[in-house]
C-alpha positions in Angstrom: 0.0 0.0 0.0 2.8 2.4 0.8 4.5 2.1 -2.6 1.3 2.8 -4.6 1.8 5.1 -7.6 -0.3 7.6 -9.6 -0.8 6.3 -13.2 -3.1 8.9 -14.6 -4.7 12.3 -13.9 -7.7 13.1 -16.1 -9.6 16.4 -16.3 -13.2 15.7 -17.6 -15.2 18.6 -18.8 -18.9 18.5 -18.4 -21.3 21.1 -19.9 -25.0 21.4 -20.2 -26.4 21.6 -23.8 -27.8 25.1 -23.2 -25.9 27.8 -21.4 -27.9 30.7 -19.9 -26.7 34.2 -19.4 -27.7 34.2 -15.8 -26.3 31.2 -14.0 -25.7 29.7 -10.6 -22.3 28.3 -11.7 -23.5 24.7 -12.2 -23.9 24.8 -16.0 -20.4 23.3 -16.5 -17.9 21.6 -14.4 -14.4 20.0 -14.4 -14.2 16.6 -12.7 -10.8 15.2 -11.8 -10.1 11.5 -11.9 -6.8 10.2 -10.5 -5.9 6.6 -11.1 -3.4 4.4 -9.3 -1.6 1.1 -9.9 -3.4 -0.3 -6.9 -6.7 -0.1 -8.8 -8.1 2.7 -6.6 -9.5 5.8 -8.2 -10.1 9.2 -6.6 -12.4 11.9 -7.7 -12.3 15.7 -7.3 -13.9 18.8 -8.7 -12.7 22.2 -9.8 -14.9 25.3 -9.6 -13.1 27.7 -11.9 -13.1 28.3 -15.7 -13.1 24.6 -16.5 -11.2 24.6 -19.8 -8.5 26.9 -18.3 -8.1 24.5 -15.3 -8.1 21.5 -17.7 -5.2 23.1 -19.7 -3.2 23.6 -16.5 -3.6 19.9 -15.6 -2.8 18.6 -19.1 0.0 21.0 -20.1 3.3 19.3 -20.8 6.6 20.1 -19.1 8.2 23.3 -20.1 10.8 23.9 -17.4 11.2 23.4 -13.7 8.8 26.3 -12.7 6.4 25.8 -15.6 4.9 22.4 -15.6 1.4 20.8 -16.0 0.0 19.1 -13.0 -0.4 15.7 -14.6 3.3 15.6 -15.5 4.2 16.5 -12.0 2.1 13.7 -10.4 2.7 10.7 -12.6 4.6 8.0 -10.7 4.2 9.8 -7.3 2.6 8.3 -4.2 -0.9 9.7 -3.8 -0.7 9.3 0.0 1.9 12.1 0.1 -0.8 14.8 0.0 1.1 17.6 1.7 4.3 16.9 -0.2 2.4 16.8 -3.5 0.6 20.1 -2.8 4.0 21.8 -2.1 5.5 20.2 -5.2 2.6 21.3 -7.5 2.9 24.8 -6.0 6.6 25.0 -6.6 6.4 23.5 -10.1 3.9 26.2 -11.3 5.5 29.3 -9.7 5.9 31.3 -12.9 2.2 31.0 -13.9 0.6 30.0 -10.7 0.4 31.0 -7.0 -3.2 32.3 -7.4 -6.4 31.8 -9.3 -7.0 29.0 -11.8 -3.7 27.2 -11.1 -4.6 26.8 -7.4 -8.2 25.9 -8.4 -6.8 23.1 -10.6 -4.5 21.9 -7.7 -7.5 21.9 -5.4 -9.4 19.5 -7.6 -6.4 17.2 -7.8 -5.9 17.4 -4.1 -9.5 16.4 -3.4 -9.0 13.3 -5.6 -5.7 12.4 -3.8 -7.5 12.6 -0.4 -10.3 10.5 -1.9 -7.7 7.9 -2.8 -6.1 8.1 0.6 -9.4 7.4 2.3 -10.1 4.5 0.1 -6.6 2.9 0.5 -6.7 3.3 4.3 -10.4 2.5 4.6 -11.1 5.7 6.5 -13.3 8.8 6.1 -11.4 11.9 5.2 -12.4 13.7 8.3 -10.6 11.0 10.3 -7.5 11.5 8.2 -7.8 15.2 8.8 -7.6 14.7 12.5 -11.0 13.4 13.6 -14.6 14.6 13.5 -15.8 17.2 16.0 -19.5 16.4 15.1 -21.5 13.8 13.2 -23.8 16.3 11.5 -23.8 19.8 10.2 -26.7 22.3 10.2 -27.3 23.1 6.5 -28.8 26.2 5.0 -30.8 26.1 1.7 -28.9 28.3 -0.8 -30.7 30.0 -3.6 -30.4 32.6 -6.3 -32.8 35.6 -5.8 -35.7 35.5 -8.2 -36.4 38.9 -9.9 -39.9 38.6 -8.5 -39.8 39.1 -4.7 -43.0 37.0 -4.4 -41.3 34.0 -6.0 -38.2 34.5 -3.8 -40.5 34.5 -0.7 -42.3 31.4 -1.8 -39.0 29.5 -2.3 -37.9 30.6 1.2 -41.1 29.2 2.7 -40.7 25.9 0.8 -37.2 25.5 2.2 -38.5 26.1 5.7 -41.3 23.6 5.1 -38.7 21.0 4.1 -37.0 21.4 7.5 -34.2 23.9 6.8 -33.6 26.2 9.7 -31.6 28.6 7.6 -31.8 30.0 4.1 -29.7 32.2 1.9 -30.5 34.1 -1.3 -28.0 35.9 -3.5 -27.1 38.1 -6.4 -29.2 40.2 -8.7 -31.7 41.9 -8.5 -30.1 42.6 -5.1 -28.0 45.8 -5.3 -29.0 48.9 -7.2 -32.3 49.8 -5.6 -32.7 49.9 -1.8 -36.5 49.6 -2.1 -36.2 46.4 -4.1 -33.5 45.1 -1.7 -35.7 45.7 1.3 -38.7 44.1 -0.4 -36.6 41.0 -1.1 -35.3 40.6 2.5 -38.6 41.5 4.2 -40.4 39.0 1.9 -38.0 36.2 2.9 -38.3 37.0 6.6 -42.1 37.2 6.5 -42.2 33.9 4.6 -40.0 31.9 7.1 -40.9 33.6 10.4 -38.6 34.6 13.2 -37.0 31.3 14.0 -35.3 30.6 10.6 -31.9 32.3 10.0 -31.8 34.4 6.9 -28.4 35.0 5.1 -28.1 37.6 2.3 -25.5 37.4 -0.5 -25.1 40.8 -2.1 -22.9 39.6 -4.9 -20.2 42.3 -4.7 -22.8 45.0 -5.2 -21.7 47.9 -3.1 -19.0 50.1 -1.7 -18.5 50.2 2.1 -20.8 53.2 2.8 -23.7 51.7 0.8 -23.2 48.3 2.6 -23.4 50.1 5.9 -26.7 51.7 5.0 -28.0 48.4 3.8 -27.2 46.8 7.1 -29.2 49.6 8.8 -32.0 49.0 6.3 -32.0 45.2 7.0 -31.8 45.6 10.7 -35.5 45.0 11.4 -35.2 41.6 9.6 -32.4 40.3 11.7 -30.3 38.7 9.0 -27.7 36.1 10.1 -25.0 37.4 7.9 -24.4 39.7 4.9 -22.2 37.9 2.4 -19.7 39.5 -0.1 -21.2 43.0 -0.2 -17.9 44.4 -1.5 -15.3 43.6 -4.1 -12.9 41.0 -2.8 -9.9 43.3 -3.1 -11.6 46.1 -1.1 -10.1 45.0 2.3 -10.0 48.6 3.5 -13.8 48.8 2.8 -14.4 45.5 4.6 -12.6 46.8 7.7 -14.6 50.0 7.6 -17.9 48.0 7.2 -17.2 45.4 9.9 -16.2 48.2 12.3 -19.5 50.1 11.7 -22.1 47.4 11.9 -23.2 44.6 14.2 -24.3 42.3 11.3 -21.9 39.4 10.6 -20.0 40.0 7.4 -19.0 36.8 5.5 -16.7 36.5 2.5 -14.0 34.3 1.0 -15.3 32.4 -2.0 -13.0 34.3 -4.4 -10.0 33.5 -2.3 -8.0 30.3 -2.9 -4.7 30.7 -0.9 -3.7 30.9 2.7 -2.3 34.4 1.9 -5.6 35.6 0.4 -7.6 34.4 3.4 -5.0 36.0 5.8 -5.5 39.3 4.1 -9.2 39.0 4.3 -9.1 38.2 8.0 -6.4 40.5 9.2 -6.9 43.5 6.9 -10.6 43.0 6.1 -11.5 41.9 9.6 -14.4 39.8 8.4 -16.6 37.8 10.7 -17.1 34.5 8.8 -14.8 33.0 6.2 -16.2 30.8 3.4 -13.9 28.2 2.0 -14.7 26.5 -1.3 -13.0 23.0 -1.3 -13.0 22.9 -5.1 -10.9 26.1 -5.2 -8.8 25.5 -2.1 -8.4 21.7 -1.6 -8.3 19.7 1.7 -4.6 20.2 2.2 -4.8 24.0 2.2 -8.3 24.2 3.7 -7.2 22.7 7.0 -4.3 25.2 7.2 -6.8 28.1 6.5 -9.2 26.8 9.1 -6.5 26.7 11.8 -5.6 30.3 11.0 -9.2 31.3 11.4 -9.5 29.4 14.6 -6.5 31.2 16.0 -8.4 34.5 15.3 -11.7 33.3 16.7 -13.4 33.3 13.2 -16.0 30.7 12.3 -15.7 28.8 9.0 -18.4 27.9 6.5 -18.0 26.3 3.1 -18.9 27.7 -0.2 -20.6 25.4 -2.7 -22.8 26.1 -5.7 -21.6 23.2 -7.9 -21.9 19.4 -7.5 -22.4 16.8 -4.8 -18.6 16.1 -4.9 -18.2 19.5 -3.3 -21.0 18.8 -0.8 -19.3 15.6 0.4 -15.9 17.2 0.5 -17.3 20.2 2.5 -18.9 17.9 5.0 -15.7 16.0 5.7 -13.8 19.3 6.0 -16.3 21.0 8.3 -16.7 18.0 10.5 -12.9 18.0 11.1 -12.6 21.6 12.4 -13.8 23.0 15.7 -14.9 26.4 14.3 -17.4 25.2 11.6 -20.6 27.2 11.6 -22.9 25.9 8.8 -23.0 23.9 5.6 -24.0 25.7 2.3 -26.4 23.3 0.6 -27.4 24.6 -2.9 -31.0 23.8 -3.8 -31.0 25.3 -7.3 -32.0 22.6 -9.9 -29.2 21.4 -12.2 -28.4 18.0 -13.6 -24.7 18.5 -12.9 -25.6 19.0 -9.2 -28.2 16.4 -8.7 -27.2 13.5 -11.0 -23.4 13.4 -10.9 -23.1 11.1 -7.8 -24.8 7.8 -7.1 -25.5 8.5 -3.5 -25.8 12.3 -3.0 -25.8 13.9 0.4 -29.2 14.5 1.9 -30.5 17.1 4.3 -32.9 15.7 6.9 -34.6 18.0 9.4 -32.2 20.7 8.6 -29.0 18.7 9.0 -26.6 16.8 6.8 -25.0 13.6 8.3 -21.3 13.4 8.1 -20.2 10.4 5.9 -18.9 7.5 8.0 -16.9 5.8 5.2 -14.2 6.6 2.7 
C-alpha cells in the first residue's frame, strides 16, 4: 500500500447543452479522476473556468517552474498529499500562485485525499484529525428571483422542508434599496422569526452603501451579509465590519492561505467561506487553523456538484470552528445527477459520511 503510484490524472469537462446568461455556476464543471496502480481511483472537482483549469492539468513540461499538474504527479505516491501540494505549487510558480492554477491543484488534491481514504479504509475527516461532530446544520442556498414573491415562496418551501436557515444571493439585489428591502422582508415574513436568513449581495456595493443596507435590513435580523464588497476592497471590509453589528461573510473568491489571511487580518471579516473545489483539503485545513486562532468561524462555499458537498462535510466535520454547511437547492443535472449517493439534508442537518 505504501508504494502505490499515480498512473493517470484526467480532467473531464462536463457542460449542459444550453448555457444561460444568468447562471448559478452549475452549467459546466471540471471533474478530476486520478488513477493508481493499486486499482483505486479518486475523484475531485474544480470550480473555476473549466477549460483553463483543464489546460493547467494537461500542459506538458516546459521547465522546472512551468509544468502541467499531470506531468508532476505521474509516478508519485498519492498518500503524500502535503508533499504533493507543495510540489505542485513549486512547479507552477511562474504562472501560478493564485487563481486558476490553485483551483486546478485543489481539484487534484480532493482526488488524492479520496484515494487516501479508500486505500486506508477511513473517512477523510478521520485522516484530517478526527470529526468534531456527526452532522452539520445546512442552509438552503438559492439565487434571488427577480420577482420578490417567488423569492419569498421559495424561502417558505425551504422552511417547510425542514431547513432552519436559508440564503438568497445576487441580482436583483444591489442597485435599488427599495427592491433590496422588499426581497429581504419577503423572505423574513415567509419563514418567520426562527429561521436564520443570510443575504449574499454579490459584490454589489461600496462600504458606505453596505453600511446603509445593514441599517435597512436591521428589522429583519439577518444572520450574515455575504460579499457586499469587491474581494480586493479589504479597507472597505474593515470599515464595514467596524461600523455594523451584522456578521460579514466572505472568501469564495480566495484560494490561498495568503488571500484568506489578508481578508481576515486586513478586512476583519466575521465568517470565512472556504470552497474546497478552489482550495483543496490540504490547504483548507491550514486556513481553518488560521481562522480558529483568530476566533473566526468557517463555512463552506458550494454552488456546484455533490462532490463539493461531500468534501465540504468531511472538512467542516474535522474543524472545531465550523458554523454551517452551504447546501445549494438550485436545480441542475450536474448538481443532482453526478453522484450515485448524494448527500441528503434531513430535518435541517446533513449527516457526516462515515466511510471513505
